[in-house]
N, C-alpha and C positions, 0 to 999 in steps of 0.2 A: 879190582873185582877182574875175575876170568870164568867164562864160559865157554866150553861144547857142547853145542847143541845138535842131538841128535834127531832127526825125525825118524821116528820107526813103528814098527807094525805089530813088535812088542818087545818088552822087554822088562825084565825081574833081578830082584837082588836075593841074594841065597848067603844070610849069614849062618855058621859052623852046620852046613850044607843042609839047612829049613829054608824055606820060601820066607823072605820076611815084607816083601810085595812085591809087587807086579802091575804092569798095566800096558792093555794094548795099544792102538793106535794114536798116535800122539808123539810129545818128546821127552828124549831123557837127556835131562842136563845134568853137564859133571861142574860142581861150583867148586874154584878155588878162590881162596879171601887170603890175600895177601897184606903184608905192611901198610898203614896207611889206610888200607880201604874204612868206608864208613855208610852209614845205613842208605847217603845218596848213591853209592854208586848200585848198591843193589835196588833203588828205587826207579834208577836211570834202566837197567838191567831191566830189569821185570817189564816196566814199561817196553822195551825194545822187544822181548820175547813174546810178550800178547800181540804184538802189533807188526812183527815178522810174517811177510806172504810167503811162506817157504812149502806149502799145500796145493795142493795141484786141482785145478776147479773141472767144471763138465768137459773143459777143451783139454783137460792137459796139461797145461799151465801152468806155474806156480804163482797164483794170484789171492790163494783167500789164508788167510790169520786165524793161527788158536783163535781167536773170538767166533770165528765165523762157522765153524764147526763143533762139534762135541766132542774133543778130542782130551785124550790123559794127559798129563804132566808127572814125571816122576826126575827130583832132586835125590842128587849124590854128591857130599863132598869129596873132593879129588885136592888135598893140598899139591899133588905132583906139578898141576898145573902153573905152578911157582918155581920149577925144575930148574938150576940155571945149569950150563954144561959146559962153562966158558974156562973152567978150571978145570984140565984130568979127565977121567974117564965117569968118574962118580958124582951124580949131579947131586947140587947143593939144593937145599931148600929152607937155607935162610931167609928169602924175599917172603917165605908164606907166614902168616899171621900165627902168632900162637895160641892154644886153643883156650884161653879166658878170651877172649879178643874173635877169635872167628866163630864159634860154638853160637853165641847171641847173635853173628850176623847172621850165620845161616840158618837160624830159628826165625830171626828176622826176616829173611829173602823168604825161607820157605810161607807166613802166614800172608807177608805182601803179596805174592803171588793168590795165596788161598784168597785174600781181599779181590785183586781184580779181574780173578776170571770166576768166583763161586762155587769153586769146586774144592774138590780134597784131593792135596798135592801125595801121591806115593814118594817113601824117602830111602833113603840109607840109616845107617846108623853112623853118626859122626866118628871116628878115629877108630873104626872097628876095621877087621880083612874080610872082604867082601867080594863077592865073585856073580859078575854083571853078566846076564846074557841079552843080547837083544838080536834084533831085526832088523838093519837097518833098511830105510825102504828111501829106494831111490838108485843109489846112497847119498842122501842129503848130512853132511856133517858140515856145523859153521862154528867157527871161533868166536868170539866177540870180546874184548877188555876194556873195560869197562873209565880205564883212565886214555885208551888209545882215540875213541869215538870214533873208529870207521866203518 
């Protein structure tokens, strides 16, 4: 699994020109699920997300984690995180998991985050054309791959 975490002042998802979900201050998580990913990848990423100290403390230093604050969370599926651009100019997405595998893992990931944070998670709609608006706070944008674990 691959995620892009963006610390945001606000974010929203529009589907067919209608607001589907929105959050205030918190994290927007773009989630890509690849072939071979499983619940262990989701568990590791969810624990990493809630433990990352990427929010500013009173001294304006990134020292606080999601669990230290009352921040919102949004998770949006993003199969394009598995784009391969090795050949030509048209990306290939063959390393992205098939929806029959990806949808249950996407739902598991959201449920795991809800359990760990005791919060409702805003989402996009899997496999749908969405327009995402956000105000990146900082900006803080972090990429994490569950197979690399850097």
